[in-house]
N, C-alpha and C positions, 0 to 999 in steps of 0.2 A: 318608841322606848329608846332612851339613850343607853349606851353600853354600861354606863355606871349604875343603871337601875336594874340590871340583870341580877337575879337572886335565885337561890335554890328553892325559894318558896314558889317559883313558877312550876315546879314539879309536884306541888302539894295538891291534893284533891279534897282538902277539908271542906265539908259542907256540900259536896257533890253527891248526886244519886245516880247509880249505874244499874242498867238492866244487862244481864249476861245470860243469853240463851245457852243451854247446855252447861251452865255454870256450876253444876254440882258434881262433875266428874271430868277426868282426863285433863285436856288442855284448859277447858273452861273453868275447872276448879282452880288452876294456877292463876288464871286471869281474875277470878273473884277475890282470891286472897291478895293478889298484887294490888288491886284497886283499894281493898280495905286497908292494907298496910300504908297506902299513900293517903288515906283519909276518907275514902268514899263509903257511903252506905250501899248495900248490895241487894238487888232484887233479882231473884232467880225464878223464871218460869220454866217448868219442866213437866214432861209426861210421867216421869218417875218421881216417887216421893222420898227417895233416899237422899236426904239433905242434911243429915245430922253432922257429917264431917265438915261440910262447908259452913253450916250454921255455927258450929263450935269455933272454927278458925276465924270467921269474920267477926263474931262477937268477942273473940279473944283479943282482937285488935281494938276493941272498944267501939265498934261500928254497929249500926243496925242491919239486921238481916231480915228480908221478907221473901216469902215463897208463894208461888201460885201454881197449883196443879192444873196443867192445861196442855192441849195438843196444839202446837203453834201452827199446824197446817189447817186447822179447822176454820171455817168462815167466821170472821169476827173475833178470832182469838187474839190477834195482835192488837186490835183496838182495845180489847179488854185488858191486856197486859199493860199497855201504856196508861190507860185510865186508872187502873188499880195502883200502879206505881206512884202516880201523881197523888192519888187519894191517900195513900199510906205514908209516902215520904215527902211529898210536896212538889216534886219536879222530876223531870227526866233530863239529865245533863249529859249522860254517856250511854251509848249502846254498844255492846260487843256481840255481834252476830256470829256465835261460835257453834251452835247446834248443827250437827251434820251426821250423815250416814254414808257408808261405802259398800254397796252391794257389789259382789264379784261374780264373774261368770265369763265363759268363753264368748267371743263376739257373736258366734252363730246362735247362741241361746240368750244373749242379753237383749231381752224384749221389753215392751212397754211395762210389764209387771215389775221389772227391775228398774227401769228408767224413771218412771213417773214419781215414785216416792222420793227419789233422790233430788229431782228437780224441785219438788214441793218443799222439802226440808232445807236443802243446801242453798237454794237460790231464791225461790219465791217467798219463803218466810223471812229471809233477810231483807228483801225488798219491802215486804208488807209492814214489818215492824219499823223499818226506817221511815216508810211513808206515813205511818200513824204518828210517829214521834216528831216528824219534821215541823208541823205547824206550831207545836209547843216550843221547840227549840228556836224557831224563827221569832216567835213572840217574845221570848225571854232574851233574845239577842246573842245566844251562844249555844253550842252543842258539839258533841264529838260522836261520830259514828265510826266504829272500827269493825271491819269485816274480816273474817278469817279465810284467807286464801290458802294456797298450797304451792309446792314446787310444781304440781300438775296444773297450775295456772299458766305455766310456761312450757311444759312438756306434753307429750302424748299420754302414755299410760296404758299398758295392757291390762285386760281383764275387767276394766270398769270405764267404758267410754263416757258414762254419765258423770262420773267423778271429775274427770278432766274437763268435761263440758261445763259443769256447774262452777268449777273453780276458775276457768277462763271467764265465765260469765260474771263471777263475783268481782274480778278485776275490772271488767268493763262497766259494771254497775257502779263501782267505786269512783271511776273517772267521771261517769255521767252525772252522778249526784254531786260530786265536787263542783262540776261545771255549773250546776244549777244553784247550789246552796252556799258556795263560798262567799257570795255577796252579802249573806246574812250572818257572817261570822260562825258558820258551821263547817267544821273540818271533817272530811270523809276520807279515811285512809284504810289500808288493809295490811295485815301481817300474813306473810307466807312462810309457815314453818317448814323446815326440812324433815329429816328422818329423826324421830324422837323415840326414846325408850318408854313406850306405853304398852298397855295390854294389847292394843291393836297390832303392834309390831312384834309381839312376843315370839310368834312362830318364825318370823324372818330372822330375828336375833339368835334364836336357839339353834338354828341350822348353820353350821360352820361355813358352808359354801355361800349361802345367801347373805349371811352376816358380813363375810369378808368382801363380798361384791359391793355391798353398800359402803363399807369403810374405805375401800379403795377409791371411792368417788368423793370422799370428804377430806379436804385438806387438814381439817382439825383432827382427823383420825379418831373420832369418837362419835357415838350417837348423841344427839341432843338430850339434855335433861329438861323437863318441863319448866324448871326454874329459869332456864335460859331465855324464856319468852316473857318473863314477868316485867323486866325493865322496859322492853319495847312497848308493852301495853300501857304501862304508866306514862311513858313519854307521849304516846299518841293521845292519851286521855287528858293530858295536862295542858296548861297554858304555855308550856315550854315549846309546844309544837304548833302554835297558832298560825304559823306561816307555812306549815307542811300540809299540803292538801292534794288529794288525788293520787297519793303515792302508795305503792305496795312495798313494804319493808320486808325483805327476805331475811329470815333467821335460820341459816342452814349450815353453819360451820364452813361455808365456802363451796358447798356442793355444786352450785351452778357455774362456778368458774372452771371446773375441771371436766 
């Protein structure tokens, strides 16, 4: 492409179909709305049926919304998700692997009962959904896989060794799949959010001591708002990022530099 051909249309997702796991709440809700605002239809698989808000917001942008109640860790679930999305919407162009959990506990008591569910949801499900979508993306000659990493893809992290391990794993998986799939015009990248003002962080933010401890580490001097992640998601889902591959984009207000 010659520089004269560059256009803001490269950021458009018109006609694209996106699967967003965990797309009905938290960060996933922001990703669903961002992609809809950019033009994509949205398919949300979730174990919970609370989808009225995301459905209203997506359809409010004039896009189609589809939902499938499923447990993404069950055998065969990810194949069913991909097949159902193609059946209902016609293709799978974008995947956002956002679903995740974070069990907490002292290291002495953080056993397999806490470890195994996190590996299954945070890492294995992201692999399996990508694995099932990959042949379809390869056949159509394009695809975008966006994995949701974390600051704990780079740091240790007390009270949840499995969280740090899965988020390190997500970055490694992102690089490995890029290395395999870039030749087919499939881009595999990750977003690593920093500290965001969500329900999960409410306890930390409500405690003056722990809240200030976090803020002291962020050059931007504020917690992130989920809207701060929306532009990064649209960019990585669009043709504007076709030569960005295997990258983990940190959105943290500068946390990692301090």
